[in-house]
LOLUMDO-738076 format. One line per field, with one value per atom (N, C-alpha, C): residue in one letter; atom name; z, x, y. Coordinates in steps of 0.05 Angstrom, whole numbers. Example, Ala and Ser with C-alpha at 12.3 -4.5 7.8 and 13.67 -1.06 7.14 Angstrom:
BEGIN
code <- c(A; A; A; S; S; S)
site <- c(N; CA; C; N; CA; C)
c3 <- c(156; 156; 156; 142; 143; 157)
c1 <- c(264; 246; 264; 257; 273; 258)
c2 <- c(-114; -90; -66; -45; -21; 1)
END
This chain:
BEGIN
code <- c(M; M; M; N; N; N; I; I; I; L; L; L; V; V; V; L; L; L; E; E; E; N; N; N; D; D; D; A; A; A; K; K; K; E; E; E; L; L; L; T; T; T; I; I; I; I; I; I; Q; Q; Q; Q; Q; Q; S; S; S; L; L; L; G; G; G; G; G; G; K; K; K; H; H; H; N; N; N; L; L; L; I; I; I; P; P; P; V; V; V; L; L; L; N; N; N; S; S; S; E; E; E; Q; Q; Q; A; A; A; W; W; W; E; E; E; Y; Y; Y; I; I; I; Q; Q; Q; S; S; S; G; G; G; E; E; E; A; A; A; R; R; R; F; F; F; L; L; L; I; I; I; G; G; G; S; S; S; W; W; W; D; D; D; A; A; A; S; S; S; D; D; D; L; L; L; K; K; K; A; A; A; S; S; S; Q; Q; Q; F; F; F; I; I; I; A; A; A; R; R; R; V; V; V; R; R; R; N; N; N; S; S; S; T; T; T; L; L; L; S; S; S; Q; Q; Q; A; A; A; V; V; V; Y; Y; Y; I; I; I; L; L; L; L; L; L; I; I; I; T; T; T; S; S; S; K; K; K; S; S; S; E; E; E; D; D; D; E; E; E; L; L; L; P; P; P; P; P; P; S; S; S; G; G; G; M; M; M; D; D; D; D; D; D; V; V; V; I; I; I; Q; Q; Q; R; R; R; P; P; P; L; L; L; K; K; K; M; M; M; A; A; A; D; D; D; L; L; L; K; K; K; T; T; T; H; H; H; V; V; V; T; T; T; I; I; I; A; A; A; E; E; E; R; R; R; I; I; I; I; I; I; S; S; S; L; L; L; T; T; T; N; N; N; S; S; S; L; L; L; T; T; T; V; V; V; A; A; A; K; K; K; D; D; D; Q; Q; Q; L; L; L; E; E; E; N; N; N; Q; Q; Q; A; A; A; I; I; I; F; F; F; D; D; D; N; N; N; L; L; L; T; T; T; G; G; G; F; F; F; I; I; I; N; N; N; R; R; R; A; A; A; A; A; A; F; F; F; L; L; L; R; R; R; Q; Q; Q; S; S; S; A; A; A; G; G; G; E; E; E; L; L; L; E; E; E; R; R; R; S; S; S; R; R; R; R; R; R; A; A; A; S; S; S; L; L; L; P; P; P; L; L; L; S; S; S; L; L; L; I; I; I; A; A; A; L; L; L; D; D; D; I; I; I; D; D; D; N; N; N; F; F; F; K; K; K; P; P; P; I; I; I; N; N; N; D; D; D; E; E; E; Y; Y; Y; G; G; G; T; T; T; E; E; E; A; A; A; G; G; G; D; D; D; E; E; E; V; V; V; L; L; L; K; K; K; V; V; V; V; V; V; A; A; A; Q; Q; Q; V; V; V; I; I; I; R; R; R; E; E; E; K; K; K; S; S; S; R; R; R; P; P; P; Y; Y; Y; D; D; D; C; C; C; I; I; I; G; G; G; R; R; R; W; W; W; A; A; A; G; G; G; D; D; D; E; E; E; F; F; F; V; V; V; L; L; L; A; A; A; L; L; L; P; P; P; G; G; G; V; V; V; I; I; I; G; G; G; A; A; A; D; D; D; A; A; A; E; E; E; K; K; K; I; I; I; S; S; S; E; E; E; R; R; R; V; V; V; I; I; I; A; A; A; G; G; G; V; V; V; R; R; R; G; G; G; T; T; T; R; R; R; I; I; I; E; E; E; V; V; V; K; K; K; N; N; N; E; E; E; A; A; A; T; T; T; L; L; L; N; N; N; V; V; V; K; K; K; I; I; I; S; S; S; A; A; A; G; G; G; I; I; I; A; A; A; G; G; G; L; L; L; S; S; S; R; R; R; I; I; I; T; T; T; P; P; P; S; S; S; T; T; T; E; E; E; I; I; I; E; E; E; S; S; S; I; I; I; I; I; I; E; E; E; Q; Q; Q; A; A; A; R; R; R; Q; Q; Q; A; A; A; M; M; M; S; S; S; R; R; R; A; A; A; K; K; K; E; E; E; A; A; A; G; G; G; G; G; G; N; N; N; Q; Q; Q; V; V; V; F; F; F; L; L; L; I; I; I; Y; Y; Y; S; S; S)
site <- c(N; CA; C; N; CA; C; N; CA; C; N; CA; C; N; CA; C; N; CA; C; N; CA; C; N; CA; C; N; CA; C; N; CA; C; N; CA; C; N; CA; C; N; CA; C; N; CA; C; N; CA; C; N; CA; C; N; CA; C; N; CA; C; N; CA; C; N; CA; C; N; CA; C; N; CA; C; N; CA; C; N; CA; C; N; CA; C; N; CA; C; N; CA; C; N; CA; C; N; CA; C; N; CA; C; N; CA; C; N; CA; C; N; CA; C; N; CA; C; N; CA; C; N; CA; C; N; CA; C; N; CA; C; N; CA; C; N; CA; C; N; CA; C; N; CA; C; N; CA; C; N; CA; C; N; CA; C; N; CA; C; N; CA; C; N; CA; C; N; CA; C; N; CA; C; N; CA; C; N; CA; C; N; CA; C; N; CA; C; N; CA; C; N; CA; C; N; CA; C; N; CA; C; N; CA; C; N; CA; C; N; CA; C; N; CA; C; N; CA; C; N; CA; C; N; CA; C; N; CA; C; N; CA; C; N; CA; C; N; CA; C; N; CA; C; N; CA; C; N; CA; C; N; CA; C; N; CA; C; N; CA; C; N; CA; C; N; CA; C; N; CA; C; N; CA; C; N; CA; C; N; CA; C; N; CA; C; N; CA; C; N; CA; C; N; CA; C; N; CA; C; N; CA; C; N; CA; C; N; CA; C; N; CA; C; N; CA; C; N; CA; C; N; CA; C; N; CA; C; N; CA; C; N; CA; C; N; CA; C; N; CA; C; N; CA; C; N; CA; C; N; CA; C; N; CA; C; N; CA; C; N; CA; C; N; CA; C; N; CA; C; N; CA; C; N; CA; C; N; CA; C; N; CA; C; N; CA; C; N; CA; C; N; CA; C; N; CA; C; N; CA; C; N; CA; C; N; CA; C; N; CA; C; N; CA; C; N; CA; C; N; CA; C; N; CA; C; N; CA; C; N; CA; C; N; CA; C; N; CA; C; N; CA; C; N; CA; C; N; CA; C; N; CA; C; N; CA; C; N; CA; C; N; CA; C; N; CA; C; N; CA; C; N; CA; C; N; CA; C; N; CA; C; N; CA; C; N; CA; C; N; CA; C; N; CA; C; N; CA; C; N; CA; C; N; CA; C; N; CA; C; N; CA; C; N; CA; C; N; CA; C; N; CA; C; N; CA; C; N; CA; C; N; CA; C; N; CA; C; N; CA; C; N; CA; C; N; CA; C; N; CA; C; N; CA; C; N; CA; C; N; CA; C; N; CA; C; N; CA; C; N; CA; C; N; CA; C; N; CA; C; N; CA; C; N; CA; C; N; CA; C; N; CA; C; N; CA; C; N; CA; C; N; CA; C; N; CA; C; N; CA; C; N; CA; C; N; CA; C; N; CA; C; N; CA; C; N; CA; C; N; CA; C; N; CA; C; N; CA; C; N; CA; C; N; CA; C; N; CA; C; N; CA; C; N; CA; C; N; CA; C; N; CA; C; N; CA; C; N; CA; C; N; CA; C; N; CA; C; N; CA; C; N; CA; C; N; CA; C; N; CA; C; N; CA; C; N; CA; C; N; CA; C; N; CA; C; N; CA; C; N; CA; C; N; CA; C; N; CA; C; N; CA; C; N; CA; C; N; CA; C; N; CA; C; N; CA; C; N; CA; C; N; CA; C; N; CA; C; N; CA; C; N; CA; C; N; CA; C; N; CA; C; N; CA; C; N; CA; C; N; CA; C; N; CA; C; N; CA; C; N; CA; C; N; CA; C; N; CA; C; N; CA; C; N; CA; C; N; CA; C; N; CA; C; N; CA; C; N; CA; C; N; CA; C; N; CA; C; N; CA; C; N; CA; C; N; CA; C; N; CA; C; N; CA; C; N; CA; C; N; CA; C; N; CA; C; N; CA; C; N; CA; C; N; CA; C; N; CA; C; N; CA; C; N; CA; C; N; CA; C; N; CA; C; N; CA; C; N; CA; C; N; CA; C; N; CA; C; N; CA; C; N; CA; C; N; CA; C; N; CA; C; N; CA; C; N; CA; C; N; CA; C; N; CA; C; N; CA; C; N; CA; C; N; CA; C; N; CA; C; N; CA; C; N; CA; C; N; CA; C; N; CA; C; N; CA; C; N; CA; C; N; CA; C; N; CA; C; N; CA; C; N; CA; C; N; CA; C; N; CA; C; N; CA; C; N; CA; C; N; CA; C; N; CA; C; N; CA; C; N; CA; C; N; CA; C; N; CA; C; N; CA; C; N; CA; C; N; CA; C; N; CA; C; N; CA; C; N; CA; C; N; CA; C; N; CA; C; N; CA; C; N; CA; C; N; CA; C; N; CA; C; N; CA; C)
c3 <- c(450; 457; 446; 434; 425; 448; 452; 474; 461; 465; 457; 477; 467; 485; 477; 496; 493; 512; 502; 519; 501; 507; 490; 499; 521; 530; 517; 500; 484; 502; 524; 542; 554; 563; 576; 556; 532; 511; 504; 504; 500; 522; 547; 569; 566; 558; 554; 531; 510; 487; 494; 509; 516; 536; 553; 574; 562; 542; 534; 504; 489; 460; 451; 466; 458; 460; 479; 484; 472; 471; 462; 437; 423; 400; 410; 412; 422; 399; 403; 382; 393; 386; 396; 383; 399; 389; 397; 381; 386; 406; 406; 423; 429; 446; 455; 432; 412; 390; 373; 369; 354; 370; 397; 414; 412; 412; 410; 384; 362; 337; 337; 350; 352; 370; 392; 410; 397; 383; 369; 348; 335; 314; 325; 351; 364; 362; 351; 348; 374; 394; 420; 442; 465; 488; 514; 510; 532; 525; 542; 538; 561; 555; 574; 566; 584; 577; 598; 589; 608; 616; 642; 651; 651; 656; 658; 635; 614; 591; 565; 565; 541; 544; 525; 525; 538; 552; 565; 584; 600; 619; 606; 587; 574; 558; 546; 528; 543; 570; 586; 573; 566; 551; 567; 593; 609; 612; 617; 619; 592; 570; 544; 540; 548; 545; 563; 588; 608; 602; 589; 582; 555; 541; 514; 516; 494; 492; 478; 483; 471; 478; 460; 465; 484; 486; 504; 522; 546; 565; 556; 564; 558; 584; 585; 609; 606; 626; 624; 647; 640; 659; 655; 676; 674; 686; 673; 683; 694; 719; 730; 746; 750; 766; 795; 812; 841; 850; 835; 842; 833; 819; 809; 832; 834; 857; 853; 828; 822; 819; 834; 832; 806; 795; 770; 775; 754; 757; 762; 772; 774; 746; 744; 718; 707; 718; 709; 722; 712; 723; 741; 734; 749; 744; 762; 759; 767; 752; 759; 759; 779; 782; 769; 761; 751; 775; 770; 745; 739; 714; 706; 710; 721; 724; 708; 694; 677; 692; 715; 731; 740; 750; 759; 736; 713; 690; 681; 680; 673; 692; 718; 738; 734; 729; 725; 700; 679; 654; 657; 673; 678; 692; 712; 726; 707; 689; 670; 651; 643; 626; 639; 665; 680; 682; 687; 689; 663; 641; 614; 607; 613; 608; 623; 649; 665; 654; 646; 635; 609; 593; 568; 575; 595; 603; 614; 630; 640; 618; 598; 576; 560; 555; 540; 556; 582; 599; 599; 600; 600; 574; 552; 525; 523; 533; 532; 548; 572; 588; 575; 563; 550; 526; 511; 488; 497; 520; 530; 539; 548; 558; 535; 511; 488; 466; 460; 437; 444; 427; 429; 417; 433; 424; 400; 398; 377; 349; 348; 323; 317; 337; 333; 333; 334; 336; 364; 367; 394; 408; 435; 449; 454; 468; 472; 485; 507; 522; 504; 490; 473; 450; 439; 417; 426; 450; 460; 462; 472; 474; 447; 429; 403; 386; 386; 370; 381; 407; 418; 408; 405; 393; 364; 349; 321; 320; 338; 339; 344; 362; 369; 346; 333; 310; 287; 283; 261; 268; 293; 301; 296; 304; 300; 271; 254; 226; 210; 223; 210; 189; 196; 178; 187; 169; 178; 190; 202; 214; 213; 207; 208; 226; 239; 257; 246; 241; 231; 252; 257; 275; 258; 262; 247; 265; 257; 274; 256; 263; 247; 251; 230; 231; 242; 233; 241; 259; 275; 292; 314; 327; 348; 338; 316; 305; 299; 288; 281; 307; 327; 353; 365; 365; 377; 363; 336; 320; 317; 314; 307; 330; 350; 373; 372; 395; 397; 380; 373; 356; 328; 318; 293; 295; 318; 322; 323; 336; 336; 308; 292; 265; 249; 253; 239; 247; 272; 281; 269; 267; 256; 226; 212; 183; 178; 193; 190; 196; 217; 224; 201; 189; 166; 143; 137; 116; 122; 147; 155; 151; 159; 156; 126; 110; 81; 67; 75; 61; 71; 93; 104; 98; 105; 99; 120; 113; 132; 157; 156; 180; 195; 187; 202; 229; 248; 276; 277; 283; 283; 310; 321; 347; 348; 366; 373; 396; 391; 412; 433; 425; 443; 427; 435; 422; 392; 376; 347; 335; 351; 342; 339; 317; 311; 306; 310; 306; 291; 273; 258; 260; 265; 264; 239; 222; 196; 194; 200; 198; 169; 163; 136; 117; 128; 111; 120; 100; 107; 85; 92; 72; 55; 29; 9; 11; 19; 21; 44; 66; 89; 81; 66; 57; 39; 21; 4; 19; 40; 57; 70; 81; 94; 74; 50; 30; 21; 20; 13; 34; 60; 81; 79; 76; 74; 51; 28; 4; 9; 22; 27; 46; 66; 85; 71; 55; 41; 21; 10; -10; 2; 28; 42; 51; 45; 54; 76; 98; 121; 124; 124; 126; 155; 162; 188; 185; 202; 200; 201; 182; 181; 178; 170; 168; 141; 136; 111; 113; 90; 89; 100; 117; 129; 111; 109; 95; 116; 119; 141; 129; 144; 136; 158; 150; 170; 163; 184; 180; 190; 178; 185; 191; 211; 217; 217; 205; 203; 216; 233; 243; 231; 215; 201; 211; 216; 226; 205; 195; 177; 192; 216; 233; 261; 273; 300; 318; 339; 358; 383; 400; 425; 443; 441; 459; 448; 424; 412; 427; 434; 449; 433; 434; 418; 426; 452; 461; 448; 444; 432; 403; 389; 361; 358; 375; 374; 379; 398; 403; 379; 366; 342; 320; 317; 297; 304; 329; 338; 334; 339; 334; 304; 287; 258; 250; 263; 257; 265; 287; 296; 276; 265; 244; 219; 212; 189; 193; 218; 224; 225; 235; 237; 208; 190; 162; 146; 160; 146; 146; 154; 156; 129; 131; 107; 91; 105; 92; 110; 99; 113; 119; 143; 150; 159; 149; 154; 170; 191; 205; 199; 188; 180; 193; 204; 216; 211)
c1 <- c(581; 590; 618; 622; 649; 665; 689; 706; 733; 741; 767; 788; 811; 832; 858; 867; 893; 913; 927; 946; 970; 993; 1017; 1033; 1026; 1040; 1026; 1041; 1030; 1019; 1032; 1022; 995; 993; 968; 946; 953; 933; 922; 939; 930; 911; 917; 899; 872; 871; 846; 830; 844; 831; 820; 835; 827; 803; 803; 782; 756; 757; 733; 726; 745; 741; 717; 710; 687; 660; 658; 632; 630; 653; 653; 670; 665; 681; 703; 727; 749; 763; 768; 781; 807; 830; 855; 861; 871; 879; 907; 921; 950; 955; 937; 941; 914; 915; 891; 877; 892; 879; 862; 872; 856; 831; 834; 811; 791; 800; 782; 766; 778; 765; 741; 746; 725; 702; 709; 689; 673; 686; 671; 652; 660; 643; 619; 620; 598; 601; 624; 628; 634; 643; 649; 646; 638; 635; 646; 664; 677; 706; 724; 752; 766; 782; 800; 828; 841; 866; 887; 912; 935; 942; 942; 948; 977; 994; 1023; 1038; 1025; 1039; 1026; 1016; 1004; 1006; 995; 996; 971; 955; 930; 937; 958; 966; 976; 994; 1007; 987; 968; 949; 925; 924; 901; 874; 875; 852; 826; 828; 804; 791; 807; 796; 783; 795; 784; 757; 754; 729; 708; 715; 695; 687; 704; 697; 684; 680; 668; 638; 625; 596; 585; 596; 587; 558; 544; 515; 512; 533; 531; 556; 552; 574; 594; 619; 640; 650; 651; 660; 690; 706; 735; 745; 756; 768; 798; 812; 842; 856; 878; 896; 921; 929; 952; 968; 994; 1012; 1009; 1014; 1014; 1035; 1057; 1079; 1076; 1054; 1050; 1046; 1063; 1061; 1038; 1034; 1013; 986; 967; 941; 928; 912; 897; 880; 874; 860; 830; 819; 790; 778; 754; 741; 740; 757; 755; 731; 722; 699; 708; 730; 739; 769; 782; 811; 816; 834; 842; 873; 884; 913; 926; 951; 967; 977; 983; 980; 951; 944; 916; 909; 885; 874; 847; 843; 820; 794; 792; 767; 762; 783; 779; 770; 783; 776; 747; 739; 711; 691; 698; 680; 678; 701; 700; 685; 688; 673; 643; 636; 608; 595; 609; 600; 596; 616; 615; 590; 585; 562; 536; 533; 509; 506; 528; 527; 520; 532; 527; 498; 487; 459; 441; 447; 431; 432; 456; 458; 442; 442; 425; 396; 387; 359; 351; 369; 364; 363; 381; 382; 356; 346; 321; 298; 297; 276; 277; 301; 304; 294; 302; 293; 263; 251; 222; 208; 219; 207; 210; 233; 238; 219; 215; 197; 168; 160; 133; 129; 151; 149; 149; 157; 159; 139; 134; 118; 90; 71; 44; 43; 35; 36; 18; -4; -23; -14; -5; 2; 32; 49; 77; 88; 71; 80; 89; 105; 112; 86; 86; 63; 63; 43; 39; 63; 73; 95; 120; 125; 149; 147; 123; 119; 124; 115; 120; 150; 165; 194; 207; 200; 214; 206; 180; 172; 183; 187; 200; 228; 242; 269; 268; 248; 246; 240; 224; 218; 244; 260; 284; 304; 307; 325; 315; 289; 279; 283; 281; 286; 315; 333; 361; 369; 357; 363; 346; 329; 310; 294; 283; 266; 237; 218; 190; 184; 161; 152; 122; 111; 82; 75; 52; 42; 15; 12; -13; -26; -52; -68; -89; -91; -109; -128; -154; -173; -193; -199; -217; -246; -259; -286; -307; -306; -327; -317; -298; -286; -306; -320; -338; -361; -374; -395; -384; -360; -348; -344; -333; -328; -354; -374; -400; -414; -413; -427; -413; -386; -371; -353; -350; -333; -305; -291; -264; -244; -248; -229; -229; -252; -254; -242; -247; -235; -205; -194; -165; -153; -167; -158; -158; -179; -180; -156; -150; -127; -101; -97; -73; -70; -93; -92; -88; -101; -97; -68; -57; -29; -10; -16; 0; -1; -25; -29; -13; -15; -1; 29; 39; 68; 76; 59; 66; 64; 46; 42; 59; 73; 90; 119; 137; 165; 178; 198; 209; 219; 228; 241; 222; 196; 177; 171; 167; 160; 129; 121; 93; 86; 63; 55; 25; 18; -10; -16; -33; -38; -57; -81; -100; -122; -130; -152; -147; -165; -162; -150; -134; -122; -91; -80; -52; -40; -14; -1; 25; 32; 57; 71; 97; 113; 130; 127; 140; 160; 185; 205; 210; 213; 219; 195; 171; 147; 127; 115; 96; 75; 52; 31; 22; 24; 13; 26; 52; 65; 53; 47; 34; 6; -8; -34; -33; -13; -10; -6; 11; 16; -10; -25; -51; -70; -72; -90; -82; -56; -47; -57; -55; -64; -94; -109; -138; -147; -134; -140; -132; -110; -101; -120; -130; -149; -176; -184; -210; -209; -186; -184; -179; -178; -172; -198; -202; -225; -217; -231; -224; -245; -237; -256; -262; -288; -296; -310; -303; -314; -344; -356; -386; -400; -386; -398; -390; -402; -395; -367; -356; -330; -333; -314; -315; -302; -314; -303; -296; -270; -261; -255; -262; -256; -241; -224; -207; -205; -202; -199; -171; -162; -135; -136; -120; -117; -87; -80; -52; -47; -26; -15; 12; 16; 41; 55; 81; 97; 119; 119; 141; 165; 159; 180; 177; 198; 197; 214; 202; 216; 223; 241; 248; 225; 204; 181; 160; 164; 145; 147; 124; 123; 107; 117; 106; 77; 71; 43; 23; 30; 11; 7; 28; 25; 7; 12; -5; -34; -39; -67; -79; -64; -74; -81; -64; -69; -94; -98; -122; -147; -145; -168; -175; -154; -159; -172; -163; -175; -204; -211; -239; -256; -244; -258; -263; -244; -248; -270; -272; -294; -321; -321; -346; -357; -338; -346; -354; -356; -365; -345; -320; -300; -288; -269; -256; -243; -231; -219; -197; -184; -162; -170; -161; -164; -137; -129; -102; -103; -87; -81; -52; -47; -19; -11; 13; 23; 53)
c2 <- c(102; 129; 134; 157; 165; 176; 165; 174; 182; 207; 216; 206; 197; 187; 201; 217; 231; 219; 199; 185; 177; 188; 184; 160; 148; 124; 100; 86; 64; 42; 36; 14; 21; 46; 54; 57; 66; 68; 40; 20; -7; -17; -10; -17; -5; 21; 35; 21; 15; 3; -25; -40; -67; -66; -45; -43; -33; -15; -1; -5; -15; -16; -32; -53; -69; -56; -37; -24; 3; 18; 45; 49; 71; 78; 97; 86; 102; 117; 143; 159; 170; 157; 168; 195; 214; 240; 245; 261; 265; 288; 308; 331; 345; 365; 378; 393; 403; 417; 398; 374; 354; 346; 344; 338; 360; 385; 408; 408; 400; 398; 378; 355; 335; 346; 359; 370; 391; 410; 431; 421; 399; 388; 372; 367; 352; 322; 313; 284; 270; 284; 272; 292; 283; 300; 287; 267; 253; 250; 260; 258; 244; 223; 212; 221; 236; 248; 246; 242; 241; 269; 275; 302; 308; 288; 292; 281; 271; 260; 270; 294; 306; 336; 351; 380; 392; 376; 387; 410; 406; 426; 452; 448; 472; 487; 474; 487; 499; 494; 503; 494; 469; 457; 458; 450; 449; 476; 496; 524; 532; 524; 530; 518; 492; 479; 491; 497; 507; 536; 551; 579; 582; 559; 560; 562; 565; 567; 542; 519; 495; 489; 477; 471; 447; 430; 407; 406; 397; 395; 373; 377; 357; 345; 319; 304; 299; 306; 303; 285; 262; 244; 245; 253; 256; 232; 225; 204; 218; 212; 226; 206; 213; 196; 202; 181; 185; 204; 205; 222; 251; 256; 283; 303; 322; 342; 361; 370; 389; 375; 383; 371; 378; 360; 367; 392; 407; 432; 429; 451; 452; 451; 441; 439; 411; 394; 366; 353; 331; 317; 293; 281; 258; 254; 239; 233; 204; 192; 164; 164; 150; 150; 125; 129; 107; 91; 65; 50; 43; 45; 40; 11; 6; -21; -21; -43; -45; -42; -55; -54; -26; -11; 16; 34; 31; 47; 43; 18; 12; 25; 24; 37; 66; 80; 109; 116; 100; 106; 100; 80; 75; 99; 110; 134; 157; 160; 182; 179; 154; 149; 157; 151; 158; 188; 202; 231; 244; 234; 245; 240; 216; 210; 228; 233; 251; 279; 288; 315; 317; 296; 296; 300; 284; 285; 313; 325; 352; 372; 369; 388; 387; 362; 359; 371; 366; 377; 407; 418; 448; 460; 447; 457; 455; 434; 431; 453; 459; 480; 507; 512; 538; 541; 519; 520; 525; 512; 516; 545; 557; 585; 605; 596; 615; 609; 584; 577; 567; 574; 564; 536; 516; 488; 482; 496; 490; 500; 525; 537; 537; 534; 535; 563; 584; 612; 618; 640; 648; 659; 657; 665; 696; 705; 734; 747; 736; 748; 748; 726; 725; 745; 748; 767; 795; 802; 829; 835; 815; 818; 821; 803; 802; 826; 833; 856; 883; 884; 908; 910; 888; 888; 897; 888; 896; 926; 936; 965; 981; 973; 987; 986; 963; 961; 979; 980; 997; 1026; 1033; 1061; 1069; 1052; 1058; 1060; 1043; 1043; 1062; 1077; 1096; 1082; 1059; 1043; 1044; 1041; 1039; 1012; 1010; 984; 983; 960; 956; 933; 936; 915; 907; 881; 870; 853; 858; 841; 827; 801; 784; 769; 767; 754; 739; 714; 697; 707; 714; 726; 706; 681; 662; 640; 646; 625; 616; 634; 626; 609; 616; 598; 570; 569; 543; 527; 540; 526; 517; 534; 527; 505; 504; 485; 458; 459; 435; 426; 442; 433; 444; 440; 452; 438; 412; 399; 412; 418; 432; 460; 473; 500; 499; 478; 475; 471; 455; 450; 475; 492; 518; 535; 536; 552; 543; 516; 505; 512; 509; 515; 544; 562; 590; 598; 586; 592; 584; 561; 552; 572; 582; 601; 627; 636; 661; 658; 635; 630; 629; 616; 614; 640; 658; 683; 706; 702; 723; 716; 734; 730; 711; 696; 676; 688; 713; 725; 743; 745; 762; 750; 768; 761; 756; 731; 724; 711; 720; 709; 704; 686; 681; 699; 719; 739; 728; 719; 707; 694; 670; 656; 653; 666; 664; 689; 703; 728; 725; 735; 733; 760; 763; 789; 785; 804; 802; 829; 829; 853; 852; 872; 872; 896; 891; 913; 920; 946; 954; 955; 950; 949; 971; 984; 1005; 1007; 1018; 1025; 1002; 1006; 987; 959; 958; 932; 916; 929; 915; 906; 922; 914; 890; 889; 866; 840; 842; 818; 809; 829; 822; 810; 821; 811; 783; 777; 750; 730; 738; 720; 716; 738; 736; 718; 722; 706; 676; 672; 645; 630; 644; 632; 627; 647; 644; 621; 616; 594; 567; 565; 540; 527; 502; 487; 468; 469; 452; 431; 405; 383; 377; 374; 365; 338; 319; 292; 292; 279; 277; 304; 324; 351; 363; 386; 401; 413; 419; 433; 461; 469; 496; 517; 539; 562; 583; 589; 606; 634; 655; 682; 696; 716; 729; 759; 775; 804; 813; 835; 845; 875; 883; 911; 918; 940; 948; 975; 976; 1001; 1004; 1025; 1030; 1055; 1052; 1075; 1081; 1105; 1113; 1124; 1135; 1146; 1137; 1126; 1115; 1132; 1142; 1160; 1144; 1155; 1140; 1135; 1151; 1148; 1128; 1118; 1099; 1072; 1062; 1036; 1016; 991; 970; 964; 967; 961; 979; 1004; 1023; 1017; 1008; 1000; 975; 956; 932; 939; 957; 965; 979; 996; 1009; 989; 969; 948; 932; 927; 912; 929; 955; 973; 973; 974; 973; 947; 925; 899; 899; 911; 913; 929; 950; 966; 949; 932; 915; 895; 884; 865; 879; 904; 919; 926; 928; 934; 910; 887; 863; 840; 846; 825; 817; 799; 788; 810; 830; 853; 865; 886; 899; 928; 937; 965; 975; 999; 1009; 1035; 1036; 1061; 1068; 1091; 1098; 1125; 1124; 1149; 1152)
END
């Protein structure tokens, strides 16, 4: 573990180094600004600092750290004198008093390690839960609820900038027969391959979601009419040109239909749900016409 050490007393710095140097990578820093640079870079998230023999107090370093938007928490262990009248500030994690003793310092650092480890585990768990709430595990696209939120934001930004917006709904034409004949594992493989094609054939910044089952939706800001059709046709051609192998079975040929709802002018009363529904209706029209094609509704 990297530990920043802000201690200007040479004797106490030696005690810290002798106590912890064998197990941890100690990084001596001259002042709070240098410590902040290491913390911002992510190189260290644990500071042992002298409260009454450094600039931590004058620079309001602890408040600076706690008010920041750092991605990871920083553990602050302060060293203070018994004679210090002013109590260390709120926001510190632990305090140890002089004179420093090796055994006490090791105990405090061990406690800090456990807390940092627990914080890491909680952060990982939180990120996993957030990802589960936003992303579809199979395709990697955002899920229906997340797409509604993100596409609504795209709609509002397009309205303010007086830009057009298109919504594409995509549905695999022969997904049910594949699922019924070859099983859900083959169906899942189809969904993953189709999702990969959609990602490759769309723009990197387009909002793409898995709407339900084998249905996908794309919000394309700044795109209208023929340009939206071209994107849809690229996806259809990409899926049509992809062969999916099924163990002990024939190669699968997958087909997909697309429906587009395009808006050249967005008013304050325009709602994303109605545009999505128009695109899905257009997609149904494409499937009714035989599938493997695009149908456009333009307004």
